[in-house]
N, C-alpha and C positions, 0 to 999 in steps of 0.2 A: 504494500500500500504506500503511495507516494503523497506528497503535498497536494498534487493535482487531484487525487481521489478524495482526500480529506476535505478539500475546500470546495469541491464541485457543487455540493449542496448549498453552500453559502451563496453562490451566485443566484440561485433560484429564489432564495429566501431573503436576500439583501433588501433593506428597506427602500421603498420607492421614494425618489426625491426629484423634485422639479422646482424651477424658479417660480416664485410668486408672480402672478400676472400683473399686479399693481403695486406701486410704492406704498410702504407702510408709514404714513405721515405721523409726525409727533406734533403736539401743540407748540406754539411759539415759545421760545425761552432761550436761555444762555447756551452758547455752543459748547459741546463737550468733546475733547480730544482724548481718546483712549490710547495709552501707550501699551503696546503689546509686543512681547518677544516670545516666539512660539516654536520654531522648528530647528532641527539639527543643522540643516543647510538650506540655502535659498533655492536649490535646484529640486528639492523633493516635490513630488506631485501633491502631497498633502498641503504644501504651501502654494504652489503655482496653480493647482486646479481647484482648490477649495477656499483657502484663506484669502488669497489675493482677490479672487472674483467676488466673494461675499463680503469680507470685512473691509478691504481697502476700496473696492470699486462700487459695490451695491449699497453699502450702509449709508453713505452721504446722500445718495439719491432717495432711498427709502425713508430716511429721517427728515427729508426736506432740508438737508444741509445742516441739521442741528448736531449730528454725531458724526465723527470721523475717527478712523483708526490710524494711529502712527505705528505701522506694522513693520517688524524686522525679524530676521532669523537670528539664531544664536551667534554665528560667526560675525554677522554685521555689527553686533554690539559687544563682541568679545566675551560672550557668556558661555559658561559650561553648564550642561543640563543638570548636573548635581547641585548647582547653585541657585536654581530657579526659585525654589520655595523661599529661600532667604532674600532673594532679590525682590520678590513680590511682597514679602513680609515687611521689608524695609521701606517700601513705598517708592522704590526706584522705577518700578514698572507697575501698571495697574493690573495687567493680566499676563501670566507667563505659562508657557506650555512645555511639558517635559515628560519623558517616559517615567512611569511611576516607580519602576524598579530602580532607575538611576537616581531618582529624587528621594529614595526611601531612607537615606541616612538621617534625615530630620524626623521622619515618622516611619518606623520600621513596618507598620501595618501595610503601607503602600506596596511593599514587595509582595504581599500576599495576593495581589490582583493578578499577577502574571508569572507565577513561579514556573520554572522550567518543567515541562511535562504536565502541567496542571490542566491546560485547555487544548485538547486535540483539534478542536474546530473553532472558527471565529464566532460562530453562534454561541457556543458555550462561554467564550471569553467575554462576550457582550453581557450575557446573563450574570456572570460573576461580577463584572464591573458595576452593573446596575444595582446589584444586591449590596455591594461593599461601599459604594459612595456615601450613603447616609451615615454609615458607621465611621468611615474614615474622616468625614467632616466633623464629627464630634471631637476628634483629636486635633485636626487641623485648625479648627476655630480657636483653640487655646493659643495658637501661634499667630492669630490674626489673619488667617487665610482660609479659603475653602475651595473645593472643586465645583465649578459651575457647569462643566461638560467634560465628557471623555472623548478620546479618539484612539485610533489604532493605526498601526503600520501593517504591511503584509506579513505573512508567516515568516518568523525568524528562523533562518536556515544557516548552514555553515559554508563559508567561502574558504577554500584551502589551497595552499601552495603545492600540495602533494595528493596522491590518490587517497580518498577516504570513502569507503563503501559501506561501512557499518559503524556502530558505536564502539565495537571492539578495536577499531583503528585509532581511536582517540588516545589510547595508552601511550604515554611518553611524549605526546605532542604538547606544544605550548599554544594555548588557545586564549584568545581575548575574552575577558569576563567583565561585562558592564555592570555587574552587581554581585553581592555576596551569595545569593542563592544559585546563580549560574555557576559561581565558583564551586559550590558544594556539588552541583550536578557534574561538573567536569572532573572534580577530584574523585568522585565515585567511580569514574571510568579510567582512572589512572593518568589523567591529563594534568598538566601544570597550568593553573589559571593565572592569566596575566592581566592586570588592571590597566586599561587604556581608555581614554575618551574616544568618542566616535571620530573626531578629527585627526587622531593620531594613528588610526588603523591602517590607512592606505600606505603610509611610509613604513609602518611596522611589517606589513605583508611584503612590501617591496624589498626590504632589507633582510627579511627572514627573522626578525625579532620575534614574530609569532608565526606559527604554522597555519592556523585557522582563525577565523573570527565570525561569530554569528551576527547577522542583521537581517532586515527584511529583504525579500527577494528583489523588489523594485528599488528599495533604499540602496542596496549595494550596487544595483545596476546603474542608477543615476549618479552614484558616487564613483563609478567606473572601477569598482574593485576587480572586475574581470581583467583589467590591465595588469594586476599584480597577484592574481590567483588563477588556478587552472581547473579546480574541481569544485563542484557545487553539490553538497550532500543535503538533500531536501527533506531533512527531518525537521518538522515544525515544532521546535521546543517551546516557543512562546509567540506572542503577537505584538509585542511592544506596546501594550496597553498604556495609554498616556492620559494626562489630565490637563485641563486649562484651570489654573489657579488664579483666584482673584484676591486682591487686597481688601479685607473687610471694612477697614476704616473708610477707604475711598468708596467702596460699593454701597455702604449704608448711608452715605451722605448724598448720593445721587438723587436727583428728582425721581420719584417713584415711576413716572411715565418713561423716563429715560432708562431706568434700571430694568423695567419690564421689557422695553424694546431690545436692549442688549441681551437680556436673558433669552428672549425668544430667538434672537439671531444666533446665539451660541448653540441652542438646541438644533437649529437648522444646520450649523456647521458640524455638530456631532453626528447627525444622521448621514450627512454627506461623507464624512470621514470614514465611518464604519463601512459604508457601501463601497467606498474606494479601496479600503483595506482588503475586502474580499476580491474585488476585481483585479487589483494590482498583484495579488499573490501569484496567480497563474501567468499574468503578463510578465512579471519579473523573471520567472523561470525561462520563459520563451526568449526574453531579451538576452539573458546571460548565456544561453546556449546557441545564440545566433539565429533563432527562428524569427525571421522578419515578419512573417504573416501573423504571428501571435504577439508581436511586440508593438503595442500602441501607446503605452503609458511611460515605460522606462526608456533607457538608452540602449540601443542595439549594440551588442558587443562586436567589435571588430576582431577580437581575439576570443574565439568561441570557447566556452567552458564545457567540461564533461559533467553531465548530471549523474549522480548516484542516488537511487531511491531507497528509502528505509524499508526493511522487511517487517513482516508482522512480528517477528521475534524482537527486532529493535524497538518497535512501538510498545510491546509488552514489557520490555526491559526498562524503558523510560518510565512507565507507570510504577514499576517496582522501586526504582531509584527515587521517584517522587515520594512514595509512601515511606520508604525506609530511611532515606537520607535527607532529601531536600526539605520536606515538611518538618521533621523533628529538629533539624538544625535552625530552621527559620524561627520556630517557636522558642528555642533557646535564646536567640538574639532578641526576639520581639517581646517575649514574656508570656506568662501563662494566659493572660487576657487575650492575646492574639490567638492562642490555641483554642480558647473557648469561642471566640468570634468565628474562627474557621469552621469548627465543628457545627456550630449553630447555623451559620449563614452560607458557607461555601460548600461544605461536604454534601448537603442534600442535592446540590447542583452537579457536582463532579462525581459523586459516588465513591470518593477516596477518603478514607479516614486516616488520621495521623497514626502511623506505625502499625496499622491493622488492616 
């Protein structure tokens, strides 16, 4: 079973999304400029196909010129994804976007949204996100922030400099780990987890500092990781579930009509992003292996990668590692309360209990 098979159903069930036919006018009032820093790079389709058209271009028109987004990606503002919550909390930006696993240093519960092996399909990833957001916000609000919408990337798979055809091939390899739980996952297979930011990965693969790195199928395609890696192991270990964080002090002071307008807009962004995540998964694989007919969203590789698909045994092994290693270690870091939250909120969705 490959990422193609796992995601196939998602395309049929993805949320329908279309542009509103008419502008959503606000009553006259002071102009509001929203400072937002959201994406890992400015080339990602999550930025170019969703955020720019809706937030930067459509919002001023729909709001009658009353609201505008000063939108930027992380590199444009010299921001690291791990810093986003602190950036929003400090009031340097009004809204920040980041993968929840990467931002989990401030609130370890966030890692529980997208643990490696937790969600074999994007539909389940969405259910887990919807269930956990209210709980996570109880903790985030103590820091002066909250999640107002979620989004996702395509299936997170492995870009490697050498042949990798199964999880058994991870043993002895140096593999990029964007968060502690992925580190636990890799260690369980005998790999050496290497902590790198997204922006450091291309050079690390090029120089051989790491042998493999996981990221979204289209994410790696648009970042041209196919220039510095040769094999694509399409084991979907996660989905890059992410959040849009808002500064509560700023949010609560907004005119209620403006706040409602922005909130509605972010729900629209959320639906579009999850739909894109499903579509981009298969597209990214096609782009990386040089299939021009199937590559419509990502960047077509001029140096074609070799795809290796996970076996049923690989997928069963991932579930075992989740249960026996990833979940227990996450609870140790996060605390007993996180274990209780998982068992009550997430386990009924995933069917996986901690250690059992």
